[in-house]
C-alpha positions in Angstrom: 3.7 3.9 9.3 6.7 6.0 8.4 7.0 7.4 11.6 6.9 4.1 13.3 9.6 2.4 10.7 11.6 5.4 11.5 11.5 4.8 15.3 12.4 1.4 14.5 15.8 2.1 12.5 14.6 1.9 9.4 15.7 4.4 6.6 12.6 5.1 4.6 11.6 6.4 1.0 8.1 7.4 0.8 6.6 7.8 -2.8 3.3 9.8 -2.9 1.2 12.4 -5.0 0.4 14.8 -2.2 2.9 17.7 -2.7 1.6 19.6 0.5 1.6 16.3 2.7 5.2 15.3 1.6 6.5 18.7 2.5 5.1 17.9 6.0 6.9 15.0 6.1 10.4 16.5 4.7 10.0 19.3 7.4 9.4 16.6 10.1 11.9 14.0 9.4 15.3 15.4 8.7 17.1 12.4 8.9 17.2 8.5 7.5 14.1 9.8 5.3 13.7 11.0 1.6 10.4 11.6 0.2 9.4 11.4 -3.9 6.5 13.3 -5.1 4.7 11.6 -8.1 2.0 9.3 -9.2 2.5 5.7 -8.8 1.0 4.8 -12.1 3.2 7.0 -13.9 6.1 4.4 -15.2 8.5 7.3 -15.7 8.2 8.2 -12.6 8.3 4.8 -10.8 11.7 4.0 -12.6 13.4 7.2 -11.8 12.4 7.1 -8.3 13.5 3.3 -7.5 16.6 3.7 -9.6 17.5 6.6 -7.3 16.6 4.5 -4.0 18.9 1.6 -5.0 22.0 4.1 -5.0 20.7 5.0 -1.4 21.0 1.5 -0.2 19.9 -1.9 -0.1 16.1 -2.0 -0.8 14.7 -4.4 1.9 11.1 -3.8 1.9 8.6 -2.7 -0.6 4.8 -1.7 0.7 2.6 -0.9 -1.4 0.0 1.0 0.5 -1.7 3.0 -2.0 -5.5 3.9 -3.3 -7.8 6.4 -4.2 -11.6 5.4 -4.9 -15.3 6.1 -4.8 -18.1 4.5 -3.5 -21.5 4.6 -5.6 -24.4 2.4 -7.0 -23.0 0.5 -10.1 -24.5 2.3 -12.6 -22.9 5.8 -11.3 -19.5 5.0 -12.0 -17.8 7.0 -14.9 -14.5 6.4 -17.0 -12.8 8.8 -15.0 -13.8 6.8 -11.5 -12.6 3.4 -13.0 -8.8 5.3 -13.8 -8.7 6.8 -10.7 -9.2 3.5 -8.9 -7.4 1.0 -11.0 -4.5 3.4 -10.5 -3.7 1.7 -6.9 -3.5 -1.5 -9.1 -1.4 -0.1 -11.7 1.2 1.3 -9.2 1.5 -2.2 -7.1 2.2 -3.7 -10.2 4.8 -0.8 -11.6 6.5 -0.7 -8.0 6.9 -4.4 -7.8 8.3 -5.0 -11.0 10.6 -2.3 -11.0 11.9 -3.3 -7.4 12.2 -6.9 -8.4 14.3 -5.7 -11.5 16.7 -3.7 -9.4 17.2 -6.4 -6.7 17.6 -9.1 -9.1 14.9 -11.0 -7.9 16.3 -11.6 -4.8 16.5 -10.9 -0.8 13.2 -8.9 -0.9 9.9 -8.5 1.0 7.2 -7.1 -0.7 3.7 -5.9 1.5 0.6 -5.4 -0.3 -1.8 -3.7 1.8 -5.2 -4.2 0.3 -8.4 -4.2 2.0 -10.8 -6.5 3.6 -12.8 -5.5 0.2 -10.2 -7.9 -1.7 -12.2 -11.1 0.2 -15.8 -10.2 -0.5 -18.0 -8.2 -2.4 -19.6 -5.0 -0.8 -22.9 -2.6 -1.7 -21.6 0.6 -3.4 -18.0 -1.0 -3.5 -18.2 -2.9 -6.9 -15.5 -0.6 -8.3 -13.4 -0.8 -5.1 -13.8 -4.4 -4.7 -13.0 -5.0 -8.7 -9.8 -3.5 -7.8 -8.8 -5.2 -4.7 -9.8 -8.6 -6.4 -7.3 -7.7 -8.8 -4.6 -6.6 -6.3 -5.3 -9.7 -4.6 -5.1 -11.8 -7.9 -1.5 -10.3 -8.4 -0.3 -10.8 -5.0 -1.2 -14.1 -5.2 0.3 -14.8 -8.2 3.7 -13.4 -7.0 3.3 -15.8 -4.2 3.3 -18.7 -6.6 6.0 -17.3 -8.9 8.6 -16.9 -6.0 7.6 -19.6 -3.7 11.2 -21.3 -2.4 13.2 -18.2 -3.3 14.4 -15.1 -1.1 11.3 -12.8 -2.3 8.5 -13.0 0.3 5.0 -11.5 -0.1 2.6 -10.8 2.6 -1.1 -9.9 1.7 -2.5 -7.6 4.1 -6.2 -7.4 4.4 -7.3 -4.3 7.0 -10.8 -3.5 7.4 -11.9 0.3 8.0 -9.6 2.4 9.2 -10.1 6.4 10.7 -8.2 8.2 8.4 -8.9 10.8 5.9 -9.2 8.3 2.8 -13.2 9.0 3.3 -12.8 12.4 3.2 -14.2 12.8 -0.6 -16.9 10.0 0.7 -18.6 11.4 3.4 -22.1 10.5 2.4 -20.9 6.8 2.0 -18.8 6.8 5.5 -19.8 9.9 7.8 -18.0 11.3 10.8 -19.5 9.2 13.2 -19.4 6.2 11.5 -15.6 6.6 10.8 -15.2 6.9 14.4 -16.3 3.3 15.1 -13.1 2.5 12.5 -9.9 1.2 13.4 -6.9 3.5 14.9 -4.7 3.9 11.9 -1.5 3.6 14.5 -2.4 0.5 15.8 -2.7 -1.1 12.4 0.6 0.3 11.4 2.0 -1.5 14.3 0.3 -4.9 13.5 1.7 -4.7 10.0 5.1 -3.6 10.8 5.7 -6.2 13.4 4.9 -8.8 10.8 7.2 -7.4 8.2 10.2 -7.2 10.6 9.6 -10.8 12.0 13.1 -12.3 11.8 12.0 -15.4 13.0 12.4 -18.7 10.6 8.5 -18.5 9.5 7.0 -16.8 6.8 3.7 -14.8 7.4 1.8 -15.0 4.3 -1.4 -13.2 4.9 -2.4 -10.8 7.5 -6.3 -10.1 8.1 -6.9 -7.1 10.6 -10.6 -6.7 11.6 -12.0 -4.0 13.9 -13.3 -5.0 17.5 
């Protein structure tokens, strides 16, 4: 998404916790890009980063696209598993709240990328679904809160994508199964097309399924 957004002429600020991967992006993209390394569930980090971003230029789009979870039987989850998974929901709320504050609740498009797991319950995904259903509830509430204003909210619900998201859960999604999942580059294109839509319509929800 970062690469394609840059290709479309946007200035991109990227918030993520993986220092090595962020350095790779810094080395790759020299112009119109700035990375911020930190945990999106850390309120101090979010406030500092978004304040700095607001000085770079006018924030037009906020894309919340972060999650780390595990897939187990319901009796196997630990308190640590819960905290890690809920970090995505916490980060979505913190990023949205601070950006809305900086933008004075106007002229902003918030895009919350969740999962098809936000629409149904799945076996061995109780914790993941709980988090995603929470994100969906937050997204729907934002839509209601800002209906009729210049703040637009899009909920995105993609199915499985062939990314390293599954790297720590290969017993649940082995490589051969992931190979049948969607190409993330194609999914990114679909999402960006919706985000950058300049027609006099508002796309509220996007459900993306593999063939």
